[in-house]
LUMVOTOR-820440 format. One line per field, with one value per residue (C-alpha): residue in three letters; x, y, z. Coordinates in Angstrom, 1 decimal. Layout:
code = ALA; ...
east = X; ...
north = Y; ...
up = Z; ...
END
This chain:
code = MET; GLU; GLU; GLU; ASN; GLY; GLN; ASN; VAL; PRO; VAL; GLN; PRO; VAL; GLU; GLU; ILE; THR; ASP; VAL; VAL; THR; ASN; GLN; LEU; THR; ASP; LEU; GLN; LEU; ASN; ASN; PRO; SER; ALA; ASN; TYR; THR; HIS; ARG; ASP; VAL; TYR; GLU; ALA; ALA; ARG; ASP; GLY; GLU; THR; THR; LYS; LEU; SER; ASN; ILE; LEU; ASP; SER; PHE; GLY; GLU; ASN; PRO; VAL; ASP; PRO; LEU; ASN; GLN; LEU; PHE; VAL; GLU; ASP; GLY; GLN; SER; CYS; THR; PRO; LEU; ILE; ILE; ALA; ALA; ARG; ASN; GLY; HIS; TYR; ASP; VAL; VAL; ASN; MET; VAL; VAL; THR; GLN; TYR; LYS; ALA; ASP; LEU; GLU; ARG; GLU; GLY; THR; VAL; LYS; PHE; ASP; GLY; HIS; VAL; ILE; GLU; GLY; ALA; THR; ALA; LEU; TRP; CYS; ALA; ALA; GLY; ALA; GLY; HIS; LEU; ALA; ILE; VAL; MET; ALA; LEU; VAL; ASN; HIS; SER; ALA; ASP; VAL; ASN; HIS; VAL; THR; LYS; THR; ASN; SER; THR; PRO; LEU; ARG; ALA; ALA; CYS; PHE; GLU; GLY; ARG; LEU; ASP; ILE; VAL; MET; TYR; LEU; CYS; ASP; LYS; LYS; ALA; ASP; LEU; SER; ILE; ALA; ASN; LYS; TYR; ASN; ASN; THR; CYS; LEU; MET; ILE; ALA; SER; TYR; LYS; GLY; HIS; LYS; ASP; VAL; VAL; ASP; PHE; LEU; LEU; SER; HIS; GLY; ALA; ASP; PRO; ASN; THR; LYS; ALA; LEU; CYS; GLY; ALA; SER; ALA; LEU; HIS; PHE; SER; ALA; GLU; ASN; GLY; ASN; VAL; GLY; ILE; VAL; ARG; THR; LEU; LEU; HIS; PHE; GLY; ALA; ARG; MET; GLU; PRO; ASN; GLU; HIS; GLY; MET; THR; PRO; LEU; MET; SER; ALA; ALA; GLU; ARG; CYS; GLN; ALA; THR; LEU; VAL; ASP; TYR; LEU; ILE; THR; ARG; GLU; ASP; VAL; ASP; ARG; GLY; HIS; LYS; VAL; GLU; ALA; MET; GLU; LEU; LEU; GLY; ALA; SER; PHE; ALA; ASN; ASP; LYS; ASP; ASN; TYR; ASP; LEU; GLY; LEU; ALA; TYR; THR; TYR; LEU; GLU; LYS; ALA; MET; ALA; GLU; ARG; TRP; THR; GLY; GLU; PRO; LEU; GLU; LYS; GLU; GLU; PRO; GLY; PRO; LYS; VAL; GLU; ALA; TYR; ASP; ASP; TRP; VAL; GLU; THR; ARG; ASN; VAL; GLU; GLU; LEU; THR; ALA; ILE; ALA; ASN; ASP; SER; ASN; ALA; ILE; HIS; MET; GLU; GLY; LEU; SER; ILE; ARG; GLU; ARG; ILE; LEU; GLY; SER; ASN; ASN; PRO; GLU; VAL; PRO; HIS; PRO; VAL; ILE; PHE; ARG; GLY; ALA; VAL; PHE; ALA; ASP; SER; ALA; ARG; PHE; ASP; ARG; CYS; VAL; GLN; LEU; TRP; MET; HIS; ALA; LEU; HIS; LEU; ARG; GLN; GLY; GLN; GLN; VAL; SER; VAL; SER; LYS; ASP; LEU; LEU; ARG; PHE; ALA; GLN; VAL; LEU; SER; GLN; MET; LEU; LYS; VAL; GLY; LEU; GLU; VAL; ASN; GLY; HIS; ASP; VAL; LYS; GLU; VAL; LEU; ALA; ALA; THR; VAL; VAL; GLU; ILE; ALA; LYS; ASN; GLN; GLN; LYS; ILE; ALA; ASN; PRO; GLY; PRO; LYS; ASP; ASP; PRO; ASP; HIS; ILE; GLN; ALA; GLU; MET; GLU; ASN; ASN; MET; VAL; THR; SER; LEU; TYR; LEU; ILE; MET; ILE; LEU; THR; LYS; VAL; LEU; LYS; THR; ALA; ASP; GLU; LYS; VAL; GLU; PHE; SER; ALA; MET; LYS; GLU; ILE; TYR; GLU; LEU; ILE; HIS; LEU; ASN; PRO; THR; TYR; LYS; ASN; GLY; SER; SER; LEU; LEU; HIS; LEU; VAL; VAL; ASN; GLN; LEU; THR; PRO; VAL; ASP; ASP; PHE; HIS; THR; ASN; ASP; VAL; CYS; ARG; PHE; PRO; CYS; ALA; ASN; THR; THR; LYS; LEU; LEU; ILE; GLN; ALA; GLY; ALA; ASP; PRO; GLN; ALA; MET; ASP; ASN; ALA; ARG; ASN; THR; PRO; LEU; HIS; ILE; ILE; VAL; SER; TYR; GLN; LYS; ILE; VAL; ALA; ASP; PHE; LEU; THR; LEU; HIS; ALA; ILE; ILE; MET; ALA; LEU; LEU; GLU; ALA; GLY; ALA; HIS; ILE; ASP; CYS; VAL; ASN; THR; SER; GLY; GLN; THR; PRO; LEU; ASN; ALA; ALA; THR; THR; GLY; VAL; ALA; GLU; ILE; ILE; LEU; LYS; SER; GLN; THR; LYS; MET; CYS; LEU; LYS; CYS; LEU; ALA; ALA; LYS; SER; ILE; ARG; LYS; TYR; ASN; LEU; THR; TYR; GLN; GLY; GLN; VAL; PRO; LYS; ALA; LEU; GLU; SER; PHE; ILE; GLU; MET; HIS; GLY; PRO
east = 7.6; 5.5; 2.5; -0.9; -3.8; -1.8; -1.0; 2.2; 2.1; 4.8; 6.8; 6.8; 10.2; 10.6; 11.5; 8.2; 6.2; 8.0; 7.3; 3.6; 3.3; 5.2; 2.9; -0.2; 1.1; 1.8; -1.7; -3.1; -1.1; -2.2; -5.8; -5.5; -2.5; -3.3; -3.0; 0.6; -0.3; -2.2; -3.5; -0.7; 1.8; 0.1; 0.7; 4.4; 5.2; 3.7; 5.4; 8.8; 8.3; 8.5; 6.5; 6.9; 6.2; 3.1; 1.8; 2.3; 0.5; -2.4; -2.8; -2.9; -6.1; -8.0; -11.1; -10.8; -7.3; -8.7; -9.9; -6.5; -5.6; -8.4; -7.8; -6.2; -3.1; -1.8; 2.0; 4.1; 1.2; 0.0; -3.1; -2.6; -3.7; -1.0; -1.5; -1.2; 2.0; 3.5; 2.7; 4.1; 7.4; 7.8; 7.4; 6.2; 6.0; 3.9; 1.5; 1.2; 0.6; -2.1; -4.1; -3.7; -4.1; -6.0; -8.1; -7.3; -9.5; -7.7; -9.8; -9.4; -8.3; -5.7; -3.6; 0.0; 2.9; 4.7; 7.4; 6.1; 2.5; -0.2; -2.4; -5.8; -7.9; -4.9; -5.2; -2.5; -2.3; -2.0; 0.9; 2.7; 2.4; 3.6; 6.5; 7.5; 7.0; 6.0; 5.9; 3.5; 1.4; 1.1; 0.2; -2.6; -4.0; -3.9; -6.1; -8.6; -7.5; -9.3; -6.8; -9.0; -9.6; -9.1; -7.9; -9.7; -8.1; -9.1; -5.6; -5.4; -2.6; -1.7; -1.2; 1.0; 3.2; 3.3; 4.4; 7.3; 8.1; 7.7; 7.1; 7.0; 4.1; 2.4; 2.5; 1.3; -1.6; -2.7; -2.6; -4.9; -7.5; -6.4; -8.1; -5.5; -8.0; -9.0; -7.9; -7.4; -9.5; -7.7; -8.3; -4.6; -4.2; -1.6; -0.1; 0.2; 2.0; 4.4; 5.1; 5.7; 8.0; 10.0; 9.3; 9.6; 9.2; 6.0; 4.7; 5.6; 3.7; 0.6; 0.4; 0.7; -2.1; -4.6; -3.9; -5.3; -2.6; -5.1; -7.0; -6.9; -6.6; -8.9; -6.3; -6.5; -3.0; -2.4; 0.4; 2.3; 2.2; 3.6; 6.5; 7.2; 7.5; 10.3; 12.0; 11.8; 12.3; 12.0; 8.6; 7.4; 8.5; 6.6; 3.5; 3.4; 4.0; 0.9; -1.2; -0.8; -2.0; -0.3; -3.4; -3.5; -4.3; -6.7; -4.2; -3.8; -0.4; 0.5; 3.2; 5.7; 4.9; 5.1; 8.6; 9.7; 8.4; 10.3; 13.5; 13.6; 15.8; 16.6; 12.9; 12.0; 14.8; 13.2; 9.6; 10.1; 11.5; 8.2; 6.1; 3.0; 4.6; 4.1; 6.5; 4.6; 4.6; 8.3; 9.2; 6.9; 8.5; 12.0; 11.1; 9.4; 12.4; 14.9; 12.7; 12.4; 16.2; 16.5; 14.5; 14.2; 15.4; 16.6; 17.7; 19.0; 21.4; 21.8; 23.8; 21.1; 18.5; 20.1; 20.9; 17.2; 16.0; 18.4; 17.2; 13.6; 14.3; 16.2; 13.3; 10.9; 12.8; 13.7; 11.5; 8.1; 8.5; 6.4; 6.3; 5.4; 2.0; 1.7; 2.9; 0.3; 0.3; 3.8; 4.4; 6.1; 7.6; 9.4; 10.9; 8.2; 10.1; 9.1; 10.1; 12.7; 11.1; 14.0; 17.5; 19.2; 17.3; 18.0; 21.7; 21.8; 20.9; 23.2; 25.5; 22.9; 21.8; 19.0; 17.6; 17.5; 15.8; 13.1; 12.8; 12.3; 9.6; 7.7; 7.8; 6.6; 3.6; 2.8; 2.9; 1.5; -1.0; -1.5; -3.9; -1.3; -0.2; 3.4; 3.9; 4.4; 7.2; 10.1; 8.8; 9.2; 12.6; 13.9; 12.6; 14.4; 17.6; 17.1; 16.5; 19.8; 21.5; 19.7; 17.7; 14.5; 12.7; 12.9; 12.1; 8.9; 7.9; 8.2; 6.6; 3.7; 3.1; 3.3; 0.9; -1.7; -1.2; -1.8; -4.8; -6.3; -5.8; -7.8; -5.0; -3.7; -1.3; -0.6; 3.1; 3.4; 1.9; 4.3; 7.2; 6.3; 6.3; 9.7; 11.3; 9.7; 11.0; 14.4; 14.3; 13.4; 16.1; 18.8; 17.5; 16.0; 12.9; 9.7; 7.0; 3.8; 1.8; 3.4; 2.6; -1.0; -1.2; 0.0; -2.4; -5.3; -4.4; -4.3; -7.7; -9.1; -7.4; -8.9; -12.4; -11.9; -10.9; -14.0; -16.2; -14.7; -15.0; -18.7; -19.4; -16.6; -16.5; -16.1; -12.3; -12.0; -10.6; -12.2; -9.4; -6.7; -8.5; -8.9; -5.1; -4.4; -6.7; -4.9; -1.6; -3.0; -4.3; -0.8; 0.6; -1.9; -0.7; 2.9; 1.9; 0.0; 3.0; 5.2; 2.6; 2.9; 6.5; 6.1; 2.9; 4.7; 6.4; 3.6; 1.3; -2.3; -3.7; -1.6; -2.5; -6.2; -6.2; -4.2; -6.7; -9.5; -7.9; -7.6; -11.2; -12.2; -10.1; -11.7; -15.2; -14.4; -13.7; -11.7; -11.0; -8.7; -10.3; -10.0; -12.0; -9.0; -9.6; -6.9; -6.9; -6.4; -3.4; -1.8; -1.7; -0.6; 3.1; 2.6; 1.4; 4.0; 6.5; 8.1; 11.9; 13.1; 13.7; 10.2; 11.1; 13.7; 10.8; 7.6; 7.0; 3.9; 2.4; 2.5; 1.0; 1.0; -0.8; -3.3; -4.1; -4.5; -6.8; -8.9; -9.0; -10.3; -13.1; -11.7; -13.9; -12.0; -14.6; -14.3; -14.2; -12.4; -13.8; -12.7; -14.4; -11.1; -11.0; -7.8; -7.5; -7.3; -4.5; -2.3; -2.3; -0.3; 2.6; 5.8; 8.4; 7.4; 11.0; 12.3; 9.0; 6.8; 5.7; 4.1; 2.1; 1.0; 0.2; -1.9; -3.9; -4.6; -5.6; -8.0; -9.6; -10.0; -11.7; -14.3; -12.7; -14.3; -12.0; -14.8; -15.5; -15.5; -14.0; -15.1; -12.7; -14.5; -11.6; -11.7; -8.6; -7.6; -7.8; -5.9; -3.0; 0.2; 2.4; 2.0; 2.7; -0.3; -2.4; -1.4; -2.2; -5.6; -6.4; -5.4; -8.0; -10.8; -13.9; -17.1; -19.8; -23.4; -24.2; -21.4; -22.3; -25.9; -24.8; -22.5; -25.2; -27.6; -25.0; -23.9; -27.5; -28.6; -31.5; -33.6; -32.9; -33.3; -36.4; -36.9; -34.3; -33.5; -31.6; -28.6; -28.2; -28.3; -24.8; -23.6; -24.9; -23.7; -20.0; -20.1; -20.3; -19.5
north = 4.9; 2.3; 0.3; 0.8; -1.2; -2.0; 1.7; 3.6; 6.4; 8.9; 8.4; 11.5; 12.3; 11.7; 15.3; 16.5; 14.0; 15.3; 18.9; 18.2; 16.3; 19.1; 21.8; 19.8; 19.5; 23.2; 24.0; 21.7; 23.4; 26.8; 25.8; 23.8; 25.0; 22.7; 19.6; 18.9; 19.4; 17.4; 18.4; 16.4; 18.9; 21.7; 19.8; 18.9; 22.5; 23.8; 21.1; 22.0; 25.8; 26.3; 29.5; 30.5; 27.0; 26.8; 30.1; 28.9; 25.6; 27.3; 29.9; 27.0; 25.7; 28.8; 29.7; 27.0; 27.1; 26.8; 23.2; 21.5; 24.0; 22.6; 19.0; 16.5; 14.6; 11.5; 11.1; 9.4; 8.8; 12.4; 13.8; 17.5; 20.3; 22.3; 25.1; 22.8; 21.1; 24.5; 25.9; 22.7; 23.0; 26.7; 28.0; 31.6; 32.8; 29.8; 30.3; 34.1; 33.6; 31.0; 32.8; 36.2; 35.5; 32.2; 32.4; 28.9; 27.5; 28.4; 26.1; 23.0; 20.2; 17.5; 14.8; 15.5; 14.0; 15.8; 14.2; 10.7; 11.7; 11.6; 14.8; 14.5; 17.6; 20.0; 23.3; 25.2; 27.6; 24.7; 23.3; 26.6; 27.1; 23.6; 23.9; 27.3; 29.4; 32.8; 34.7; 32.1; 32.2; 36.0; 35.8; 33.2; 35.1; 38.4; 36.6; 35.7; 32.1; 30.9; 31.0; 28.7; 26.0; 22.7; 19.3; 16.0; 15.8; 19.4; 20.8; 24.5; 26.3; 27.9; 24.5; 23.4; 26.5; 25.8; 22.3; 23.6; 26.4; 29.1; 32.1; 34.5; 32.6; 32.1; 35.9; 36.7; 34.2; 35.4; 39.0; 37.8; 36.5; 32.8; 31.2; 29.8; 27.9; 25.5; 22.0; 18.9; 15.7; 14.7; 18.2; 18.9; 22.7; 24.8; 25.5; 21.8; 21.0; 24.0; 22.9; 19.3; 20.2; 22.6; 25.9; 28.3; 31.5; 30.2; 29.2; 32.6; 34.3; 32.1; 32.6; 36.3; 36.3; 34.5; 30.8; 28.8; 26.8; 24.6; 23.2; 19.4; 16.9; 13.9; 12.0; 14.6; 16.0; 19.7; 21.7; 21.3; 17.5; 17.6; 19.9; 18.0; 14.7; 16.2; 17.9; 21.4; 23.5; 26.9; 26.1; 24.6; 27.7; 29.9; 27.8; 28.0; 31.7; 32.1; 30.0; 26.4; 24.1; 20.8; 18.7; 15.0; 13.4; 10.5; 8.1; 10.2; 11.5; 15.1; 16.9; 16.2; 12.5; 12.5; 14.1; 11.6; 8.6; 9.8; 10.2; 14.0; 14.6; 18.3; 19.2; 17.0; 18.8; 22.1; 21.2; 19.7; 23.0; 24.8; 25.7; 24.1; 20.7; 19.1; 16.7; 13.6; 14.4; 15.3; 11.9; 10.1; 12.0; 11.1; 7.5; 7.3; 9.0; 6.5; 3.6; 4.6; 5.1; 1.5; 0.0; 2.5; 1.2; 4.6; 6.2; 3.3; 4.5; 2.4; 5.1; 7.8; 5.2; 4.6; 8.3; 9.3; 6.3; 7.3; 11.0; 9.9; 7.6; 10.3; 12.8; 10.2; 10.1; 13.7; 15.3; 13.7; 10.3; 9.5; 5.7; 3.6; 2.0; -1.6; -3.7; -5.2; -8.8; -9.9; -10.2; -13.4; -11.8; -9.4; -12.2; -11.6; -8.4; -6.4; -2.7; -1.4; 0.7; 2.6; 3.9; 0.8; -1.6; 0.5; 0.7; -3.0; -3.4; -0.6; -3.0; -5.5; -4.6; -7.1; -5.9; -2.4; -3.5; -5.3; -2.4; -0.1; -2.2; -2.6; 1.2; 2.0; -0.3; 1.0; 4.7; 4.5; 1.7; -1.5; 0.3; 2.8; 2.0; 3.1; 0.4; -2.6; -1.1; -1.4; -4.8; -6.0; -4.3; -6.1; -9.4; -8.8; -8.2; -11.5; -13.2; -11.7; -13.4; -16.7; -16.4; -17.3; -18.4; -14.9; -13.4; -15.4; -14.5; -10.8; -10.8; -12.9; -10.2; -7.5; -9.3; -9.6; -5.9; -4.9; -7.1; -5.7; -2.2; -3.2; -2.4; -4.4; -7.1; -8.5; -7.7; -9.1; -12.4; -12.6; -11.8; -14.9; -17.1; -15.8; -16.4; -19.8; -20.8; -19.6; -21.8; -24.9; -24.1; -24.1; -27.2; -25.7; -27.1; -25.1; -25.1; -26.3; -24.3; -21.1; -21.9; -22.7; -19.3; -17.4; -19.3; -18.5; -14.8; -15.1; -16.6; -13.8; -11.3; -12.9; -12.8; -9.1; -8.5; -10.3; -8.2; -4.9; -5.9; -6.8; -3.7; -1.0; 2.0; 5.6; 5.3; 1.8; 1.1; -2.2; -2.8; -2.3; -4.6; -7.2; -7.1; -7.3; -10.4; -12.0; -11.5; -13.0; -16.0; -16.8; -16.3; -18.8; -21.3; -20.7; -21.4; -24.6; -25.8; -25.2; -27.1; -30.1; -30.2; -29.8; -31.6; -34.9; -34.3; -32.3; -33.7; -34.6; -31.5; -29.2; -31.2; -31.0; -27.3; -26.7; -28.7; -26.7; -23.5; -24.9; -26.0; -22.5; -21.1; -23.4; -22.5; -18.8; -19.7; -16.6; -16.1; -13.9; -11.3; -13.8; -16.3; -18.5; -20.4; -21.6; -24.9; -23.2; -21.3; -24.3; -26.3; -23.4; -23.1; -19.3; -18.5; -16.1; -17.1; -14.5; -14.6; -13.7; -17.2; -18.3; -19.7; -22.0; -24.0; -23.1; -24.0; -24.2; -26.6; -28.5; -32.0; -32.2; -28.9; -29.9; -33.1; -31.1; -28.6; -31.4; -33.2; -29.9; -29.8; -27.7; -28.2; -30.0; -28.7; -25.0; -22.8; -19.5; -16.8; -18.7; -21.9; -23.5; -26.1; -27.0; -29.9; -27.6; -25.7; -28.6; -30.3; -27.3; -28.0; -28.0; -29.5; -33.1; -34.4; -33.0; -33.1; -35.9; -37.1; -33.7; -33.7; -37.3; -36.9; -33.7; -35.1; -38.3; -36.4; -34.2; -37.2; -39.2; -36.2; -36.1; -33.8; -34.3; -35.0; -33.8; -30.5; -27.7; -24.2; -21.1; -22.0; -25.3; -27.2; -30.2; -30.8; -33.4; -30.8; -28.3; -30.7; -29.2; -32.3; -35.9; -37.0; -35.2; -36.5; -40.1; -39.8; -38.4; -41.0; -43.8; -42.6; -42.0; -44.0; -44.2; -42.5; -42.5; -39.5; -37.4; -38.5; -37.4; -34.1; -33.4; -34.3; -31.9; -29.1; -30.0; -29.9; -26.9; -28.9; -27.2; -28.6; -25.9; -26.5; -29.9; -31.8; -31.7; -28.6; -30.7; -31.8; -28.4; -27.4; -30.9; -30.3; -26.8; -27.8; -30.1; -27.3; -23.7
up = -73.8; -72.0; -73.1; -71.4; -72.8; -75.9; -76.6; -76.2; -73.6; -72.7; -69.5; -67.2; -65.8; -62.0; -61.4; -62.9; -60.7; -57.6; -58.4; -58.9; -55.6; -53.8; -55.3; -54.3; -50.7; -50.6; -51.8; -49.2; -46.4; -47.6; -47.6; -44.4; -42.3; -39.4; -41.6; -40.3; -36.6; -34.1; -30.7; -29.2; -30.8; -28.8; -25.5; -26.3; -27.3; -24.1; -22.1; -23.5; -23.3; -27.1; -27.2; -30.9; -32.1; -29.9; -31.2; -34.8; -34.1; -32.4; -35.2; -37.7; -36.0; -37.2; -35.2; -32.5; -31.1; -27.5; -28.0; -27.7; -24.9; -22.7; -23.6; -21.2; -22.4; -20.7; -20.2; -17.5; -15.2; -15.5; -17.2; -18.0; -20.3; -22.1; -19.5; -16.5; -17.8; -18.7; -15.3; -13.7; -15.7; -15.1; -18.6; -17.9; -21.6; -22.6; -19.6; -20.2; -23.9; -23.7; -20.9; -22.5; -26.2; -26.3; -23.2; -21.9; -19.1; -15.9; -13.7; -15.8; -13.5; -14.2; -12.5; -11.7; -9.8; -7.0; -4.9; -5.7; -4.8; -7.4; -7.1; -8.7; -9.5; -9.7; -11.6; -13.3; -10.2; -7.8; -9.9; -10.2; -6.4; -5.6; -8.0; -6.7; -9.8; -8.3; -11.7; -13.1; -9.9; -10.3; -14.0; -13.4; -10.4; -12.4; -15.0; -12.3; -11.4; -8.3; -5.4; -3.4; -6.0; -4.2; -5.5; -5.0; -1.5; -0.7; -1.1; -2.1; -4.0; -0.6; 1.0; -1.9; -1.4; 2.4; 1.7; -0.3; 2.1; -0.5; 1.7; -1.2; -2.9; 0.5; 1.1; -2.4; -2.3; 1.2; -0.1; -2.9; -0.4; -0.2; 2.7; 5.1; 7.2; 4.4; 5.4; 3.3; 3.6; 6.7; 8.2; 8.0; 7.7; 6.0; 9.4; 10.1; 6.9; 7.3; 10.9; 9.9; 7.0; 9.3; 7.4; 10.3; 8.3; 6.8; 10.2; 11.6; 8.7; 9.0; 12.7; 12.4; 9.9; 12.1; 11.6; 14.5; 16.2; 18.1; 15.1; 15.1; 12.3; 12.1; 14.1; 16.9; 16.2; 16.1; 14.5; 17.8; 17.4; 13.9; 14.8; 18.0; 16.1; 14.1; 17.0; 15.7; 18.8; 17.0; 15.6; 18.8; 20.7; 18.2; 18.3; 22.1; 22.0; 19.8; 22.3; 21.1; 23.9; 24.9; 24.3; 23.6; 20.2; 19.6; 21.2; 24.3; 23.3; 24.0; 21.9; 24.7; 24.5; 20.7; 20.9; 23.5; 21.5; 18.4; 20.4; 20.0; 23.1; 22.5; 22.3; 25.3; 27.3; 26.3; 27.0; 30.5; 31.7; 31.0; 34.0; 32.5; 32.5; 36.0; 37.6; 36.7; 33.0; 33.2; 34.6; 32.2; 29.2; 30.3; 30.8; 27.4; 25.8; 27.4; 26.6; 23.0; 22.6; 23.8; 21.0; 18.1; 14.7; 13.5; 16.8; 18.8; 21.5; 24.6; 26.3; 25.9; 26.9; 30.3; 30.8; 30.5; 32.4; 35.2; 35.1; 35.3; 38.2; 40.0; 39.5; 40.9; 44.2; 44.5; 47.2; 47.5; 45.9; 42.8; 43.0; 40.0; 39.8; 40.7; 37.7; 35.5; 34.1; 33.0; 29.3; 28.3; 25.2; 27.5; 29.5; 32.1; 32.9; 35.9; 35.7; 38.1; 40.8; 42.4; 41.7; 43.1; 40.9; 37.8; 38.7; 38.9; 35.2; 33.9; 32.2; 31.0; 27.5; 27.3; 30.6; 29.4; 26.2; 28.1; 30.6; 27.6; 25.9; 29.2; 29.9; 26.4; 26.6; 30.1; 29.2; 25.6; 26.2; 24.2; 21.8; 20.7; 17.1; 17.9; 20.5; 18.2; 16.0; 18.5; 19.5; 15.9; 15.6; 18.8; 17.4; 14.1; 16.0; 17.7; 14.3; 13.0; 16.0; 15.2; 18.4; 16.6; 19.7; 21.1; 17.7; 17.4; 20.9; 20.3; 16.9; 18.2; 20.9; 18.3; 16.1; 18.9; 19.7; 16.1; 15.5; 18.7; 17.2; 14.1; 11.7; 8.7; 9.7; 6.2; 6.3; 9.9; 8.7; 5.8; 8.1; 10.1; 7.0; 6.2; 9.6; 10.0; 6.6; 7.5; 10.6; 8.6; 6.0; 8.6; 10.3; 13.4; 15.1; 14.4; 17.1; 15.4; 18.0; 16.8; 13.1; 14.1; 16.0; 13.0; 10.7; 13.0; 12.8; 9.0; 9.0; 11.1; 8.8; 5.6; 7.3; 8.0; 4.4; 3.1; 5.4; 4.2; 0.6; 1.1; 3.2; 2.6; 4.9; 3.6; 3.9; 2.4; -1.1; -2.2; -4.7; -2.1; 0.3; -2.4; -3.1; 0.6; 0.9; -2.0; -0.3; 2.9; 0.9; -0.4; 3.1; 4.4; 1.9; 2.9; 6.5; 5.6; 3.6; 6.7; 8.8; 6.5; 7.5; 11.2; 12.0; 11.6; 15.0; 16.6; 19.3; 18.5; 20.2; 18.0; 14.9; 15.7; 16.4; 13.2; 11.1; 12.7; 11.4; 7.9; 8.0; 9.0; 6.2; 3.6; 5.0; 4.3; 0.7; -0.2; -3.9; -6.1; -8.3; -11.2; -9.2; -8.2; -4.9; -2.5; -4.3; -7.7; -6.2; -4.6; -7.8; -10.0; -10.8; -11.5; -7.9; -6.6; -3.9; -1.7; -2.2; 1.3; 2.8; 2.0; -1.4; 0.2; 1.7; -0.2; -3.8; -6.1; -7.0; -3.7; -3.5; 0.4; 0.7; -2.0; -0.1; 3.2; 1.6; 0.1; 3.5; 5.0; 2.5; -0.4; -3.5; -6.3; -8.8; -7.9; -11.0; -11.6; -13.8; -16.9; -15.5; -15.0; -12.2; -10.3; -12.7; -15.6; -13.9; -12.8; -16.3; -17.6; -15.2; -17.2; -14.8; -15.6; -15.7; -12.5; -10.6; -12.1; -8.6; -7.8; -11.1; -10.6; -6.9; -7.4; -10.4; -8.5; -5.3; -7.3; -9.2; -6.0; -4.4; -7.3; -9.9; -13.3; -16.3; -18.7; -17.0; -19.7; -19.3; -21.2; -24.1; -24.5; -23.1; -20.7; -18.5; -21.1; -23.9; -21.7; -20.9; -22.3; -21.8; -22.9; -19.4; -18.0; -20.8; -20.2; -16.4; -17.2; -19.9; -17.6; -15.1; -17.7; -16.9; -18.9; -16.9; -18.2; -16.0; -17.5; -21.1; -20.5; -19.1; -22.1; -24.5; -22.9; -23.1; -26.6; -28.1; -25.9; -24.4; -21.8; -18.3; -15.8; -13.8; -15.4; -13.4; -9.6; -8.5; -7.5; -11.1; -12.6; -11.5; -12.6; -16.1; -16.1; -15.7; -18.7; -21.3; -21.8
END
């Protein structure tokens, strides 16, 4: 017995309480069978192929079992309906059940991952075709799934099957009226992707069913180009049999040139025997093939390089001579190399590997043209080989030439710029002299690139992704700081002309005023210990915060009162620096430089903190307090902000921003 409100009440045995609760739960389940299931359970059962369990779950939802079947569920970067994930994973019984008994939406789109690619707008049929599940493809089509439903990039189920080389699915879809002429957003056709992937049986089928071998992608390449790049002789032969033409792409490269540039010797040997390839193109192809073998990162073979250069030269002088054009301007990065013009001159360099390398680079640039995006890659590779041999002077020469080529081609050079910061840092680390003019040149290229980034962010083109461009600009901003740090170490020994031109580039950079997405300026970044530092040699020389770089930026006109999105000034950032014991001088030097440049100790961020409030160490606080001066102008501004007094339009414009920074 227990007392309740002063009265004795009987205690109910635990067993009886358990029975009552169990009976109540059973009644609840009978009246509401779906009480124990969620929509997520539907997805997971479909995903795992648990047909019976899925049926029981769906039946428990009563009259609306289709609701969870058409819902998208997010998992591992994918967003799928139960039908899509079941089709993706090959669960035929699940697919058949939900489309037959529960009438799931066949055209509902989701987002899936295939071979590392994220596919948006994919249907269950697209997934089944791409994953190679013929039985599921048939089941979906038999229930009227749209065989031509495209993804966000305009890819069809047929294209997905062609990518995987599933001839059985390709044949079935075509029999069900799939349109093999539909191209994706790059105008790449099913025939192109099958040719590129080397699926000859699929190529044969598509061609025999009317696929046009001469359709061109947006880049001007045809199926013949895609197969030639990979050296697939069988597919190239088939395409030519069906009327494919050896036409150039947007960079003027024919399929023969594409094969030669990619070191596809077997295919080049086959193509140059054709009657429609004249002697001039035959010589050019062998020259390009040999030149590419001499400097290709993945296919480097000096023996084959000389063999094909020799064959090309012999062909030039067999019968009616085909003399080379007069050489153009010499390229300093190629050792001012002049191409060999006859068999004797070529024979003379047979045992000189560097000469063959330079011959190859010269030939590639002559044949492909300086605007061809393939030209810089071997130049960069050859420079890297020199760097590995500690020939940094030659490395910088070659990379500088490649940088100028790529900037002229209007492509991103963000990685090229970082590569320079890495090798220049490596040189400083091992005690080698760094040419200030070289650093200035790379910085100038970085400034140009940041300006391009800003223009694209402000006026993005139809193919531009503003977020991607912003991220690229942020990388370039950090690289520019690496280069300025390197300059602070080399300008001490540079002549006045180099120092002046370097400062001019820094002025230009500051004038552009690039910022991170969070509003951080270059000055914010250089005083921030959290600013990332590349770990390939760069971190041996460059560290944040950096006092010398801070002073150089201020000297060039950087605003010490610049605010990020949280209204933090550079002074707010530096006072949180933690390494006060090991690096007190940096903390002190930066704080003093900012204050001397006009930074305000009483400037308030969005959290209501002044730099003094934000200081995380006693040392930073002491430095700030020692520099605190009573200023009537600041006190007045703080009072206006504190008491919410109206000031806009009542004080000179120049004072409005001053008042603004003294309160949140």
